C-alpha positions, 0 to 999 in steps of 0.5 A: 423052267424059266431062269434069269441071271445077273438082274440088277436095278441101279441106285438113285443117283440122289443117294449114291452110285452103283446098284440098289438091287442085284440078284445072281439067279432067279429060277422058276418052274412052271407046270404048263400042262396044268395051265392048259388042262385046268386053267391054273398056274402051278409053280412047283418051285421058285429059287432066288440065289444071292440077292442083295439090296442096299437101303439108304437113309439120308440125313433129311430122313429120305429113303432110297426105297421111296424113290427107286421106282421112279429113278430113271423111269421114262414116260411111255406113250400109250395111244388112247383107244377109240370108242369102237375099239374099247375092250369090254369089261371082263366077265367072271369067266375071264378072270385070271387063273389061280396061281399055286406056288408049292415052294419058295426059297431064297439063299445067300441074301444080303440086306445092307442098311446105311443111315446118314442121320448118324455121324459117322453113318450107321452101317448094318449088314444082314448077311447069309439071309435065307428064306424058305416058304412051302405050301403057299396058300391064299386061304390056309396058313403055311409055314416059313423059316428065315435065317440070317447072320447079324453082327456075326460071321455065320447065321445066328438068328432064326425066325419060323412060324406060319403065315395066313393071308386074308385078301378080303381085309388085306391082312396078314396073320403070323401064328406060332412065331419063334425067334431064336438068337445065339448071343455067343456068335455076336462079333462084339468088336464090330458093335462100335463101327455099326452103331456109332452111338455106342462108341464110348459106351461100356460094352461086353468083352464076352457074351453068351446065351440063347434068346427065344421069343415066342408069339402065339398070334400077330395080325397086321393090316390096314388098321395097324398091328393087333395086340402084341403078347409074347413070351421071352426067355434068356438061358445060359447067359454070361457077360464079361466086362472089363469094368467088372472083376468077375463075369456075370454067369448063369443069367436066366430070364423069363418074361412076358412082353406086350406093346406097353409092358415087360413083365419079368416073372423070374430072373436070376444071375450069379456074380462071383459067389453070390446068387441074385434072384429077381421078379 
């Protein structure tokens, strides 16, 4: 096993002081015998614990992730080889060994986004981020699960599906994608602090409901995104606002979403003793 602890990358001083990235531990298990006997690198597991990254956008639109790789980077002098010492072109037999990763896990992650184009600045933190990927393959689809807490004290968003990599076309295909969110876990009082543009807008005092987004296939590559077609649903919805004398209950919505339209096939809600149906 290979284990690294307390790895960090300093922030670009042009954006802020402190750290851009930090991770508590990185543990990698490697099958050395498999490399010696089969010339393939087998990695049974990769575990990343408590990583944190801060993304900053300035008023001028510049992002720290665009410059962080160059921050503090000093040029390294490499002596040029003489013609006699120039290495030969590698043959197919000298190609890099196959790399097989069985399991990748990330736990306790935090992604912080600061946007200085707003006044005051927008500050959004994605906490309790966890990622689980198994049976990673360069030829077949493999499953993944992502969970996180957004505007919540505990995890309230779950994303799962299958990934397939196409190295020839440099494309990634996501299939069987399911996104779920529990609206009751949102900390509504934190919305004005996170989104300054909503400071004076009427906001709910209570919110409930399960949101689900289902997508069959989506491909991203050099040519951009493929056509988007997804099914969205809201069940068990409830909204309480101080501007309304009674809460809006039993909200249900079924819709199909693409890159241009939202087609609401059915929606209903209860307001007081009245029932409203929409299509």
